[in-house]
All heavy atoms as TSV, in Angstrom:
chain	resi	resn	atom	element	x	y	z
A	1	MET	N	N	38.888	27.719	-38.834
A	1	MET	CA	C	40.042	26.911	-38.371
A	1	MET	C	C	40.844	27.703	-37.381
A	1	MET	O	O	41.092	28.923	-37.492
A	1	MET	CB	C	40.986	26.805	-39.695
A	1	MET	CG	C	42.275	25.999	-39.380
A	1	MET	SD	S	43.133	25.790	-40.888
A	1	MET	CE	C	44.502	24.841	-40.336
A	2	GLY	N	N	41.303	27.027	-36.263
A	2	GLY	CA	C	41.999	27.670	-35.211
A	2	GLY	C	C	43.478	27.763	-35.559
A	2	GLY	O	O	44.007	27.379	-36.556
A	3	GLU	N	N	44.163	28.393	-34.702
A	3	GLU	CA	C	45.605	28.621	-34.717
A	3	GLU	C	C	46.384	27.351	-34.561
A	3	GLU	O	O	45.991	26.475	-33.857
A	3	GLU	CB	C	46.175	29.616	-33.782
A	3	GLU	CG	C	45.658	31.073	-34.034
A	3	GLU	CD	C	46.254	32.082	-33.092
A	3	GLU	OE1	O	47.008	31.703	-32.155
A	3	GLU	OE2	O	45.856	33.204	-33.218
A	4	LEU	N	N	47.512	27.197	-35.273
A	4	LEU	CA	C	48.445	26.168	-35.024
A	4	LEU	C	C	49.810	26.767	-34.986
A	4	LEU	O	O	50.302	27.334	-36.107
A	4	LEU	CB	C	48.337	25.073	-36.166
A	4	LEU	CG	C	49.226	23.927	-35.959
A	4	LEU	CD1	C	48.795	23.048	-34.690
A	4	LEU	CD2	C	49.149	22.943	-37.179
A	5	HIS	N	N	50.580	26.468	-33.961
A	5	HIS	CA	C	51.943	26.938	-33.860
A	5	HIS	C	C	52.874	25.822	-34.159
A	5	HIS	O	O	52.559	24.683	-33.792
A	5	HIS	CB	C	52.150	27.568	-32.485
A	5	HIS	CG	C	51.150	28.532	-32.087
A	5	HIS	ND1	N	51.190	29.817	-32.537
A	5	HIS	CD2	C	50.105	28.552	-31.358
A	5	HIS	CE1	C	50.212	30.583	-32.152
A	5	HIS	NE2	N	49.395	29.744	-31.402
A	6	GLU	N	N	53.958	26.136	-34.725
A	6	GLU	CA	C	54.996	25.043	-35.114
A	6	GLU	C	C	56.416	25.496	-34.885
A	6	GLU	O	O	56.791	26.696	-35.048
A	6	GLU	CB	C	54.719	24.761	-36.529
A	6	GLU	CG	C	55.743	23.665	-37.092
A	6	GLU	CD	C	55.427	23.379	-38.539
A	6	GLU	OE1	O	54.385	22.896	-38.869
A	6	GLU	OE2	O	56.253	23.580	-39.334
A	7	ALA	N	N	57.186	24.584	-34.444
A	7	ALA	CA	C	58.667	24.850	-34.322
A	7	ALA	C	C	59.381	23.757	-34.857
A	7	ALA	O	O	58.909	22.552	-34.896
A	7	ALA	CB	C	59.022	24.931	-32.823
A	8	THR	N	N	60.581	23.974	-35.297
A	8	THR	CA	C	61.407	22.909	-36.017
A	8	THR	C	C	62.805	22.946	-35.403
A	8	THR	O	O	63.394	24.027	-35.175
A	8	THR	CB	C	61.478	23.038	-37.465
A	8	THR	OG1	O	60.223	23.149	-38.104
A	8	THR	CG2	C	62.404	22.065	-38.232
A	9	ILE	N	N	63.217	21.711	-35.050
A	9	ILE	CA	C	64.535	21.546	-34.451
A	9	ILE	C	C	65.332	20.664	-35.416
A	9	ILE	O	O	64.822	19.672	-35.865
A	9	ILE	CB	C	64.588	20.965	-33.114
A	9	ILE	CG1	C	63.835	21.788	-32.113
A	9	ILE	CG2	C	66.003	20.618	-32.658
A	9	ILE	CD1	C	63.591	21.032	-30.751
A	10	GLU	N	N	66.492	21.033	-35.864
A	10	GLU	CA	C	67.431	20.369	-36.734
A	10	GLU	C	C	68.602	19.908	-35.853
A	10	GLU	O	O	69.223	20.639	-35.161
A	10	GLU	CB	C	67.664	20.983	-37.913
A	10	GLU	CG	C	66.662	21.256	-38.871
A	10	GLU	CD	C	66.951	21.870	-40.196
A	10	GLU	OE1	O	68.138	22.154	-40.405
A	10	GLU	OE2	O	66.059	21.968	-41.065
A	11	TRP	N	N	68.983	18.564	-36.164
A	11	TRP	CA	C	70.187	18.136	-35.530
A	11	TRP	C	C	70.937	17.345	-36.489
A	11	TRP	O	O	70.503	16.604	-37.336
A	11	TRP	CB	C	69.825	17.155	-34.366
A	11	TRP	CG	C	70.980	16.354	-33.761
A	11	TRP	CD1	C	71.742	16.843	-32.719
A	11	TRP	CD2	C	71.440	15.106	-34.089
A	11	TRP	NE1	N	72.717	15.850	-32.411
A	11	TRP	CE2	C	72.539	14.812	-33.267
A	11	TRP	CE3	C	71.078	14.178	-35.008
A	11	TRP	CZ2	C	73.263	13.604	-33.294
A	11	TRP	CZ3	C	71.769	12.913	-35.115
A	11	TRP	CH2	C	72.839	12.690	-34.157
A	12	VAL	N	N	72.304	17.580	-36.518
A	12	VAL	CA	C	73.173	16.834	-37.434
A	12	VAL	C	C	74.253	16.203	-36.570
A	12	VAL	O	O	74.909	16.825	-35.667
A	12	VAL	CB	C	73.834	17.659	-38.449
A	12	VAL	CG1	C	74.840	16.984	-39.302
A	12	VAL	CG2	C	72.741	18.352	-39.228
A	13	GLY	N	N	74.515	14.834	-36.766
A	13	GLY	CA	C	75.588	14.183	-36.064
A	13	GLY	C	C	75.714	12.715	-36.497
A	13	GLY	O	O	75.236	12.308	-37.554
A	14	ASP	N	N	76.399	12.010	-35.622
A	14	ASP	CA	C	76.735	10.537	-35.876
A	14	ASP	C	C	75.469	9.745	-36.053
A	14	ASP	O	O	74.386	9.862	-35.327
A	14	ASP	CB	C	77.522	10.029	-34.752
A	14	ASP	CG	C	77.862	8.584	-34.923
A	14	ASP	OD1	O	77.885	8.088	-36.023
A	14	ASP	OD2	O	78.197	7.861	-33.874
A	15	ALA	N	N	75.388	9.083	-37.182
A	15	ALA	CA	C	74.227	8.276	-37.585
A	15	ALA	C	C	73.765	7.226	-36.547
A	15	ALA	O	O	72.648	6.941	-36.303
A	15	ALA	CB	C	74.343	7.605	-38.945
A	16	ASN	N	N	74.870	6.730	-35.831
A	16	ASN	CA	C	74.537	5.739	-34.766
A	16	ASN	C	C	73.758	6.277	-33.643
A	16	ASN	O	O	73.125	5.672	-32.909
A	16	ASN	CB	C	75.850	5.137	-34.244
A	16	ASN	CG	C	76.538	4.373	-35.354
A	16	ASN	OD1	O	75.951	3.725	-36.115
A	16	ASN	ND2	N	77.842	4.391	-35.428
A	17	ALA	N	N	73.930	7.651	-33.388
A	17	ALA	CA	C	73.188	8.230	-32.280
A	17	ALA	C	C	71.832	8.769	-32.692
A	17	ALA	O	O	70.999	9.070	-31.785
A	17	ALA	CB	C	74.025	9.470	-31.681
A	18	ALA	N	N	71.564	8.794	-33.997
A	18	ALA	CA	C	70.290	9.347	-34.349
A	18	ALA	C	C	69.043	8.739	-33.687
A	18	ALA	O	O	68.057	9.376	-33.438
A	18	ALA	CB	C	70.187	9.414	-35.908
A	19	SER	N	N	69.141	7.478	-33.563
A	19	SER	CA	C	67.954	6.707	-33.096
A	19	SER	C	C	67.622	7.154	-31.637
A	19	SER	O	O	66.417	7.125	-31.237
A	19	SER	CB	C	68.193	5.121	-33.088
A	19	SER	OG	O	69.343	4.824	-32.177
A	20	LEU	N	N	68.566	7.647	-30.815
A	20	LEU	CA	C	68.231	8.089	-29.443
A	20	LEU	C	C	67.535	9.422	-29.587
A	20	LEU	O	O	66.540	9.694	-28.788
A	20	LEU	CB	C	69.658	8.313	-28.732
A	20	LEU	CG	C	70.466	7.045	-28.533
A	20	LEU	CD1	C	71.927	7.496	-27.946
A	20	LEU	CD2	C	69.876	6.026	-27.653
A	21	PHE	N	N	67.926	10.280	-30.488
A	21	PHE	CA	C	67.186	11.611	-30.674
A	21	PHE	C	C	65.789	11.407	-31.222
A	21	PHE	O	O	64.864	12.000	-30.815
A	21	PHE	CB	C	68.056	12.623	-31.614
A	21	PHE	CG	C	69.341	12.926	-30.959
A	21	PHE	CD1	C	70.481	12.284	-31.168
A	21	PHE	CD2	C	69.269	14.088	-30.021
A	21	PHE	CE1	C	71.732	12.674	-30.474
A	21	PHE	CE2	C	70.462	14.505	-29.440
A	21	PHE	CZ	C	71.640	13.809	-29.682
A	22	ILE	N	N	65.715	10.414	-32.150
A	22	ILE	CA	C	64.392	10.036	-32.727
A	22	ILE	C	C	63.395	9.556	-31.640
A	22	ILE	O	O	62.284	9.997	-31.511
A	22	ILE	CB	C	64.535	9.086	-33.844
A	22	ILE	CG1	C	65.247	9.732	-35.103
A	22	ILE	CG2	C	63.154	8.464	-34.206
A	22	ILE	CD1	C	65.704	8.807	-36.123
A	23	ALA	N	N	63.945	8.611	-30.784
A	23	ALA	CA	C	63.121	8.071	-29.746
A	23	ALA	C	C	62.607	9.184	-28.738
A	23	ALA	O	O	61.548	9.242	-28.329
A	23	ALA	CB	C	63.911	7.004	-28.967
A	24	ALA	N	N	63.502	10.133	-28.492
A	24	ALA	CA	C	63.164	11.266	-27.491
A	24	ALA	C	C	62.125	12.146	-28.162
A	24	ALA	O	O	61.076	12.477	-27.520
A	24	ALA	CB	C	64.418	12.095	-27.200
A	25	ALA	N	N	62.322	12.416	-29.500
A	25	ALA	CA	C	61.207	13.245	-30.182
A	25	ALA	C	C	59.930	12.551	-30.310
A	25	ALA	O	O	58.938	13.180	-30.034
A	25	ALA	CB	C	61.743	13.633	-31.492
A	26	GLU	N	N	59.953	11.286	-30.619
A	26	GLU	CA	C	58.757	10.595	-30.652
A	26	GLU	C	C	57.930	10.506	-29.331
A	26	GLU	O	O	56.683	10.350	-29.362
A	26	GLU	CB	C	58.940	9.221	-31.344
A	26	GLU	CG	C	59.273	9.422	-32.817
A	26	GLU	CD	C	59.592	8.027	-33.485
A	26	GLU	OE1	O	59.673	7.018	-32.899
A	26	GLU	OE2	O	59.688	8.082	-34.844
A	27	ALA	N	N	58.667	10.450	-28.171
A	27	ALA	CA	C	58.102	10.390	-26.970
A	27	ALA	C	C	57.263	11.665	-26.644
A	27	ALA	O	O	56.315	11.650	-25.825
A	27	ALA	CB	C	59.176	10.187	-25.864
A	28	PHE	N	N	57.460	12.813	-27.375
A	28	PHE	CA	C	56.754	13.956	-27.326
A	28	PHE	C	C	55.874	14.156	-28.452
A	28	PHE	O	O	55.247	15.262	-28.605
A	28	PHE	CB	C	57.770	15.159	-27.256
A	28	PHE	CG	C	58.549	15.393	-26.088
A	28	PHE	CD1	C	59.703	14.785	-25.833
A	28	PHE	CD2	C	58.016	16.162	-25.017
A	28	PHE	CE1	C	60.487	14.992	-24.624
A	28	PHE	CE2	C	58.618	16.332	-23.780
A	28	PHE	CZ	C	59.910	15.736	-23.661
A	29	ASP	N	N	55.619	13.071	-29.129
A	29	ASP	CA	C	54.581	13.036	-30.270
A	29	ASP	C	C	55.012	14.000	-31.371
A	29	ASP	O	O	54.132	14.665	-31.900
A	29	ASP	CB	C	53.110	13.303	-29.799
A	29	ASP	CG	C	52.630	12.118	-28.997
A	29	ASP	OD1	O	52.992	10.920	-29.210
A	29	ASP	OD2	O	51.911	12.403	-28.011
A	30	CYS	N	N	56.276	14.183	-31.590
A	30	CYS	CA	C	56.768	14.968	-32.678
A	30	CYS	C	C	56.988	14.235	-33.930
A	30	CYS	O	O	57.232	13.036	-33.970
A	30	CYS	CB	C	58.131	15.669	-32.272
A	30	CYS	SG	S	58.041	16.570	-30.747
A	31	GLU	N	N	56.766	15.023	-35.048
A	31	GLU	CA	C	57.076	14.338	-36.303
A	31	GLU	C	C	58.658	14.438	-36.572
A	31	GLU	O	O	59.141	15.439	-36.383
A	31	GLU	CB	C	56.443	15.162	-37.379
A	31	GLU	CG	C	56.541	14.720	-38.842
A	31	GLU	CD	C	55.762	15.451	-39.880
A	31	GLU	OE1	O	54.648	16.125	-39.579
A	31	GLU	OE2	O	56.324	15.691	-40.933
A	32	THR	N	N	59.135	13.315	-37.069
A	32	THR	CA	C	60.606	13.234	-37.383
A	32	THR	C	C	60.830	12.775	-38.722
A	32	THR	O	O	60.169	12.055	-39.278
A	32	THR	CB	C	61.239	12.196	-36.407
A	32	THR	OG1	O	60.816	10.953	-36.634
A	32	THR	CG2	C	61.162	12.697	-34.915
A	33	ASN	N	N	61.966	13.278	-39.249
A	33	ASN	CA	C	62.471	12.947	-40.622
A	33	ASN	C	C	63.961	12.897	-40.399
A	33	ASN	O	O	64.661	13.733	-40.071
A	33	ASN	CB	C	62.111	13.908	-41.665
A	33	ASN	CG	C	62.603	13.507	-42.946
A	33	ASN	OD1	O	62.587	12.279	-43.346
A	33	ASN	ND2	N	62.975	14.481	-43.743
A	34	CYS	N	N	64.598	11.716	-40.790
A	34	CYS	CA	C	66.039	11.427	-40.649
A	34	CYS	C	C	66.573	11.062	-41.874
A	34	CYS	O	O	66.099	10.054	-42.542
A	34	CYS	CB	C	66.291	10.498	-39.518
A	34	CYS	SG	S	68.083	10.340	-39.148
A	35	VAL	N	N	67.653	11.743	-42.438
A	35	VAL	CA	C	68.338	11.368	-43.633
A	35	VAL	C	C	69.766	10.958	-43.195
A	35	VAL	O	O	70.443	11.841	-42.537
A	35	VAL	CB	C	68.329	12.531	-44.679
A	35	VAL	CG1	C	69.114	12.177	-45.849
A	35	VAL	CG2	C	66.889	12.894	-45.064
A	36	GLN	N	N	70.176	9.819	-43.539
A	36	GLN	CA	C	71.539	9.384	-43.281
A	36	GLN	C	C	72.463	9.257	-44.521
A	36	GLN	O	O	71.986	8.838	-45.528
A	36	GLN	CB	C	71.508	8.045	-42.605
A	36	GLN	CG	C	70.773	8.008	-41.272
A	36	GLN	CD	C	70.844	6.838	-40.532
A	36	GLN	OE1	O	71.703	5.944	-40.802
A	36	GLN	NE2	N	70.042	6.649	-39.563
A	37	LEU	N	N	73.662	9.699	-44.458
A	37	LEU	CA	C	74.561	9.714	-45.602
A	37	LEU	C	C	75.958	9.658	-45.056
A	37	LEU	O	O	76.435	10.533	-44.263
A	37	LEU	CB	C	74.499	11.022	-46.454
A	37	LEU	CG	C	75.247	11.113	-47.740
A	37	LEU	CD1	C	74.903	9.876	-48.609
A	37	LEU	CD2	C	75.063	12.393	-48.349
A	38	GLU	N	N	76.671	8.621	-45.414
A	38	GLU	CA	C	78.091	8.339	-45.116
A	38	GLU	C	C	78.345	8.517	-43.529
A	38	GLU	O	O	79.347	9.186	-43.162
A	38	GLU	CB	C	78.912	9.354	-45.912
A	38	GLU	CG	C	78.828	9.097	-47.286
A	38	GLU	CD	C	79.632	10.127	-48.211
A	38	GLU	OE1	O	80.498	10.908	-47.605
A	38	GLU	OE2	O	79.582	10.151	-49.303
A	39	GLY	N	N	77.588	7.833	-42.739
A	39	GLY	CA	C	77.784	7.791	-41.391
A	39	GLY	C	C	77.302	9.033	-40.606
A	39	GLY	O	O	77.470	9.113	-39.376
A	40	GLU	N	N	76.671	10.055	-41.240
A	40	GLU	CA	C	76.256	11.157	-40.667
A	40	GLU	C	C	74.677	11.273	-40.920
A	40	GLU	O	O	74.201	10.822	-41.917
A	40	GLU	CB	C	76.827	12.420	-41.197
A	40	GLU	CG	C	76.439	13.797	-40.472
A	40	GLU	CD	C	77.160	14.959	-40.933
A	40	GLU	OE1	O	76.799	15.533	-41.981
A	40	GLU	OE2	O	78.195	15.289	-40.289
A	41	ALA	N	N	73.946	11.717	-39.826
A	41	ALA	CA	C	72.480	11.860	-40.005
A	41	ALA	C	C	72.110	13.276	-39.708
A	41	ALA	O	O	72.694	14.106	-38.949
A	41	ALA	CB	C	71.846	11.060	-38.844
A	42	LYS	N	N	71.053	13.622	-40.500
A	42	LYS	CA	C	70.346	14.961	-40.365
A	42	LYS	C	C	68.994	14.688	-39.963
A	42	LYS	O	O	68.272	14.058	-40.700
A	42	LYS	CB	C	70.450	15.724	-41.727
A	42	LYS	CG	C	69.738	17.152	-41.388
A	42	LYS	CD	C	69.791	17.956	-42.757
A	42	LYS	CE	C	69.062	19.254	-42.440
A	42	LYS	NZ	N	68.971	20.134	-43.632
A	43	LEU	N	N	68.705	15.075	-38.662
A	43	LEU	CA	C	67.289	14.864	-38.145
A	43	LEU	C	C	66.572	16.183	-38.115
A	43	LEU	O	O	67.113	17.168	-37.603
A	43	LEU	CB	C	67.478	14.252	-36.745
A	43	LEU	CG	C	66.241	14.097	-35.955
A	43	LEU	CD1	C	65.292	13.127	-36.619
A	43	LEU	CD2	C	66.613	13.737	-34.510
A	44	THR	N	N	65.312	16.209	-38.534
A	44	THR	CA	C	64.529	17.291	-38.486
A	44	THR	C	C	63.228	16.891	-37.613
A	44	THR	O	O	62.591	15.864	-37.878
A	44	THR	CB	C	63.945	17.739	-39.807
A	44	THR	OG1	O	65.129	18.069	-40.704
A	44	THR	CG2	C	63.129	18.969	-39.758
A	45	VAL	N	N	62.930	17.653	-36.544
A	45	VAL	CA	C	61.901	17.405	-35.647
A	45	VAL	C	C	60.889	18.516	-35.696
A	45	VAL	O	O	61.282	19.750	-35.585
A	45	VAL	CB	C	62.385	17.273	-34.215
A	45	VAL	CG1	C	61.246	16.923	-33.289
A	45	VAL	CG2	C	63.394	16.108	-34.155
A	46	LYS	N	N	59.646	18.270	-36.096
A	46	LYS	CA	C	58.550	19.218	-36.124
A	46	LYS	C	C	57.620	19.063	-34.851
A	46	LYS	O	O	57.146	17.972	-34.670
A	46	LYS	CB	C	57.824	19.050	-37.465
A	46	LYS	CG	C	56.802	20.175	-37.645
A	46	LYS	CD	C	55.842	19.945	-38.802
A	46	LYS	CE	C	56.591	19.732	-40.137
A	46	LYS	NZ	N	55.628	19.606	-41.266
A	47	ILE	N	N	57.499	20.187	-34.209
A	47	ILE	CA	C	56.653	20.250	-32.929
A	47	ILE	C	C	55.520	21.150	-33.281
A	47	ILE	O	O	55.696	22.244	-33.751
A	47	ILE	CB	C	57.432	20.693	-31.748
A	47	ILE	CG1	C	58.706	19.888	-31.517
A	47	ILE	CG2	C	56.602	20.629	-30.562
A	47	ILE	CD1	C	59.906	20.634	-31.707
A	48	GLN	N	N	54.296	20.698	-33.020
A	48	GLN	CA	C	53.065	21.476	-33.271
A	48	GLN	C	C	52.137	21.489	-32.162
A	48	GLN	O	O	52.108	20.501	-31.408
A	48	GLN	CB	C	52.353	21.014	-34.620
A	48	GLN	CG	C	53.091	21.047	-35.819
A	48	GLN	CD	C	52.281	20.448	-37.009
A	48	GLN	OE1	O	51.433	19.539	-36.788
A	48	GLN	NE2	N	52.493	21.060	-38.153
A	49	ASN	N	N	51.582	22.601	-31.908
A	49	ASN	CA	C	50.611	22.691	-30.845
A	49	ASN	C	C	49.578	23.842	-31.165
A	49	ASN	O	O	50.037	24.910	-31.608
A	49	ASN	CB	C	51.137	22.909	-29.556
A	49	ASN	CG	C	50.339	22.429	-28.287
A	49	ASN	OD1	O	49.240	23.160	-28.080
A	49	ASN	ND2	N	50.763	21.439	-27.578
A	50	VAL	N	N	48.352	23.831	-30.675
A	50	VAL	CA	C	47.481	24.902	-30.924
A	50	VAL	C	C	47.655	26.024	-29.808
A	50	VAL	O	O	47.240	27.089	-29.951
A	50	VAL	CB	C	45.955	24.483	-30.823
A	50	VAL	CG1	C	45.672	23.529	-31.981
A	50	VAL	CG2	C	45.608	23.719	-29.567
A	51	ASN	N	N	48.333	25.612	-28.657
A	51	ASN	CA	C	48.616	26.590	-27.579
A	51	ASN	C	C	50.073	26.957	-27.653
A	51	ASN	O	O	50.997	26.064	-27.612
A	51	ASN	CB	C	48.229	25.970	-26.334
A	51	ASN	CG	C	48.458	26.910	-25.172
A	51	ASN	OD1	O	49.574	27.164	-24.789
A	51	ASN	ND2	N	47.330	27.409	-24.603
A	52	LEU	N	N	50.363	28.310	-27.809
A	52	LEU	CA	C	51.750	28.716	-27.881
A	52	LEU	C	C	52.553	28.252	-26.685
A	52	LEU	O	O	53.766	27.958	-26.784
A	52	LEU	CB	C	51.788	30.172	-28.213
A	52	LEU	CG	C	53.240	30.733	-28.530
A	52	LEU	CD1	C	53.788	30.066	-29.607
A	52	LEU	CD2	C	53.086	32.336	-28.831
A	53	GLN	N	N	52.021	28.455	-25.465
A	53	GLN	CA	C	52.799	28.237	-24.280
A	53	GLN	C	C	53.078	26.695	-24.193
A	53	GLN	O	O	54.179	26.254	-23.854
A	53	GLN	CB	C	52.071	28.643	-22.974
A	53	GLN	CG	C	52.831	28.322	-21.742
A	53	GLN	CD	C	54.041	29.189	-21.641
A	53	GLN	OE1	O	54.193	30.369	-22.012
A	53	GLN	NE2	N	55.189	28.520	-21.422
A	54	ASP	N	N	52.135	25.900	-24.542
A	54	ASP	CA	C	52.349	24.460	-24.484
A	54	ASP	C	C	53.417	24.022	-25.582
A	54	ASP	O	O	54.303	23.149	-25.275
A	54	ASP	CB	C	51.056	23.646	-24.805
A	54	ASP	CG	C	50.064	23.672	-23.747
A	54	ASP	OD1	O	50.457	24.178	-22.620
A	54	ASP	OD2	O	48.834	23.390	-23.942
A	55	LEU	N	N	53.439	24.712	-26.671
A	55	LEU	CA	C	54.437	24.485	-27.702
A	55	LEU	C	C	55.927	24.821	-27.122
A	55	LEU	O	O	56.862	24.013	-27.192
A	55	LEU	CB	C	54.293	25.285	-28.951
A	55	LEU	CG	C	55.398	25.244	-30.006
A	55	LEU	CD1	C	55.406	23.787	-30.655
A	55	LEU	CD2	C	55.141	26.333	-31.096
A	56	ARG	N	N	55.957	25.978	-26.567
A	56	ARG	CA	C	57.131	26.333	-25.847
A	56	ARG	C	C	57.672	25.380	-24.749
A	56	ARG	O	O	58.927	25.031	-24.771
A	56	ARG	CB	C	57.117	27.742	-25.257
A	56	ARG	CG	C	58.350	28.229	-24.570
A	56	ARG	CD	C	58.161	29.560	-23.971
A	56	ARG	NE	N	59.386	29.871	-23.308
A	56	ARG	CZ	C	59.650	31.077	-22.628
A	56	ARG	NH1	N	58.640	31.925	-22.572
A	56	ARG	NH2	N	60.800	31.194	-22.064
A	57	ASP	N	N	56.680	24.913	-23.946
A	57	ASP	CA	C	57.055	23.917	-22.853
A	57	ASP	C	C	57.573	22.678	-23.488
A	57	ASP	O	O	58.614	22.103	-22.953
A	57	ASP	CB	C	55.827	23.640	-21.992
A	57	ASP	CG	C	55.445	24.826	-21.166
A	57	ASP	OD1	O	56.208	25.825	-21.085
A	57	ASP	OD2	O	54.224	24.751	-20.741
A	58	CYS	N	N	56.960	22.180	-24.637
A	58	CYS	CA	C	57.408	20.982	-25.276
A	58	CYS	C	C	58.792	21.109	-25.901
A	58	CYS	O	O	59.658	20.220	-25.743
A	58	CYS	CB	C	56.365	20.555	-26.466
A	58	CYS	SG	S	56.834	19.043	-27.173
A	59	VAL	N	N	59.021	22.369	-26.557
A	59	VAL	CA	C	60.336	22.553	-27.133
A	59	VAL	C	C	61.413	22.615	-26.087
A	59	VAL	O	O	62.438	21.990	-26.182
A	59	VAL	CB	C	60.293	23.878	-28.018
A	59	VAL	CG1	C	61.696	24.322	-28.271
A	59	VAL	CG2	C	59.464	23.734	-29.160
A	60	ASP	N	N	61.182	23.291	-24.942
A	60	ASP	CA	C	62.113	23.324	-23.842
A	60	ASP	C	C	62.420	21.937	-23.310
A	60	ASP	O	O	63.585	21.591	-23.146
A	60	ASP	CB	C	61.570	24.226	-22.757
A	60	ASP	CG	C	61.589	25.692	-23.016
A	60	ASP	OD1	O	62.221	26.100	-24.073
A	60	ASP	OD2	O	60.860	26.450	-22.277
A	61	ALA	N	N	61.396	21.161	-23.058
A	61	ALA	CA	C	61.665	19.766	-22.578
A	61	ALA	C	C	62.391	18.991	-23.572
A	61	ALA	O	O	63.211	18.218	-23.130
A	61	ALA	CB	C	60.241	19.175	-22.190
A	62	LEU	N	N	62.077	19.084	-24.821
A	62	LEU	CA	C	62.786	18.258	-25.826
A	62	LEU	C	C	64.222	18.703	-25.937
A	62	LEU	O	O	65.080	17.833	-25.967
A	62	LEU	CB	C	62.134	18.378	-27.211
A	62	LEU	CG	C	62.691	17.565	-28.228
A	62	LEU	CD1	C	62.714	16.067	-27.956
A	62	LEU	CD2	C	61.793	17.762	-29.499
A	63	LEU	N	N	64.515	19.933	-25.908
A	63	LEU	CA	C	65.869	20.421	-25.934
A	63	LEU	C	C	66.675	19.944	-24.689
A	63	LEU	O	O	67.890	19.597	-24.846
A	63	LEU	CB	C	65.946	21.968	-25.963
A	63	LEU	CG	C	65.541	22.569	-27.396
A	63	LEU	CD1	C	65.534	24.103	-27.224
A	63	LEU	CD2	C	66.502	22.103	-28.482
A	64	ILE	N	N	66.050	19.885	-23.585
A	64	ILE	CA	C	66.745	19.278	-22.413
A	64	ILE	C	C	66.959	17.854	-22.610
A	64	ILE	O	O	68.113	17.367	-22.312
A	64	ILE	CB	C	65.781	19.455	-21.127
A	64	ILE	CG1	C	65.722	20.843	-20.747
A	64	ILE	CG2	C	66.304	18.611	-19.953
A	64	ILE	CD1	C	64.673	21.333	-19.648
A	65	GLN	N	N	66.172	17.036	-23.144
A	65	GLN	CA	C	66.280	15.638	-23.498
A	65	GLN	C	C	67.561	15.576	-24.418
A	65	GLN	O	O	68.319	14.688	-24.238
A	65	GLN	CB	C	65.057	15.057	-24.098
A	65	GLN	CG	C	63.970	14.792	-23.152
A	65	GLN	CD	C	64.361	13.737	-22.019
A	65	GLN	OE1	O	64.855	12.633	-22.403
A	65	GLN	NE2	N	64.203	14.032	-20.778
A	66	PHE	N	N	67.572	16.338	-25.556
A	66	PHE	CA	C	68.705	16.342	-26.537
A	66	PHE	C	C	69.928	16.574	-25.865
A	66	PHE	O	O	70.968	15.997	-26.166
A	66	PHE	CB	C	68.395	17.315	-27.639
A	66	PHE	CG	C	67.465	16.773	-28.754
A	66	PHE	CD1	C	66.609	15.680	-28.468
A	66	PHE	CD2	C	67.392	17.418	-29.933
A	66	PHE	CE1	C	65.728	15.284	-29.504
A	66	PHE	CE2	C	66.551	16.935	-30.944
A	66	PHE	CZ	C	65.640	15.813	-30.712
A	67	ALA	N	N	70.032	17.597	-24.904
A	67	ALA	CA	C	71.234	17.921	-24.266
A	67	ALA	C	C	71.725	16.790	-23.301
A	67	ALA	O	O	72.929	16.386	-23.295
A	67	ALA	CB	C	71.037	19.152	-23.418
A	68	GLU	N	N	70.854	16.076	-22.778
A	68	GLU	CA	C	71.135	14.901	-21.901
A	68	GLU	C	C	71.753	13.777	-22.713
A	68	GLU	O	O	72.677	13.215	-22.393
A	68	GLU	CB	C	69.988	14.412	-20.976
A	68	GLU	CG	C	69.597	15.439	-19.945
A	68	GLU	CD	C	68.355	15.160	-19.232
A	68	GLU	OE1	O	67.760	14.117	-19.605
A	68	GLU	OE2	O	67.989	15.787	-18.222
A	69	ILE	N	N	71.078	13.552	-23.885
A	69	ILE	CA	C	71.525	12.552	-24.891
A	69	ILE	C	C	72.929	12.918	-25.259
A	69	ILE	O	O	73.891	12.121	-25.283
A	69	ILE	CB	C	70.665	12.357	-26.027
A	69	ILE	CG1	C	69.311	11.796	-25.623
A	69	ILE	CG2	C	71.261	11.552	-27.138
A	69	ILE	CD1	C	68.256	11.810	-26.520
A	70	GLU	N	N	73.213	14.179	-25.709
A	70	GLU	CA	C	74.589	14.566	-26.181
A	70	GLU	C	C	75.641	14.404	-25.057
A	70	GLU	O	O	76.694	13.936	-25.293
A	70	GLU	CB	C	74.512	15.983	-26.684
A	70	GLU	CG	C	73.951	16.045	-28.000
A	70	GLU	CD	C	74.170	17.543	-28.697
A	70	GLU	OE1	O	74.313	18.462	-27.929
A	70	GLU	OE2	O	74.150	17.446	-29.915
A	71	GLU	N	N	75.232	14.739	-23.820
A	71	GLU	CA	C	76.297	14.634	-22.744
A	71	GLU	C	C	76.505	13.115	-22.543
A	71	GLU	O	O	77.706	12.884	-22.070
A	71	GLU	CB	C	75.613	15.168	-21.443
A	71	GLU	CG	C	75.567	16.706	-21.485
A	71	GLU	CD	C	74.924	17.324	-20.184
A	71	GLU	OE1	O	74.732	16.653	-19.241
A	71	GLU	OE2	O	74.733	18.469	-20.180
A	72	ALA	N	N	75.618	12.263	-22.728
A	72	ALA	CA	C	75.779	10.796	-22.454
A	72	ALA	C	C	76.703	10.116	-23.618
A	72	ALA	O	O	77.151	9.032	-23.339
A	72	ALA	CB	C	74.514	10.145	-22.377
A	73	LEU	N	N	76.813	10.801	-24.746
A	73	LEU	CA	C	77.526	10.179	-25.865
A	73	LEU	C	C	78.950	10.280	-25.646
A	73	LEU	O	O	79.611	11.051	-25.144
A	73	LEU	CB	C	77.163	10.865	-27.200
A	73	LEU	CG	C	75.674	10.684	-27.596
A	73	LEU	CD1	C	75.373	11.462	-28.926
A	73	LEU	CD2	C	75.324	9.196	-27.836
């Protein structure tokens, strides 16, 4: 079995905005899990790759997308 590298990003915020973050994560083929409670959402994004540099590139690109979404809110 080869190596598998994994990173996890967690985001907590307004439940109405969660769908934007989920869509961004899914565009990068990431696994997402979102729990909503009383208008707040907790999103967990799992990123996996067999190549560590590719994982890092994906995480960096996803964090840029998340920052752009937050700026637009």
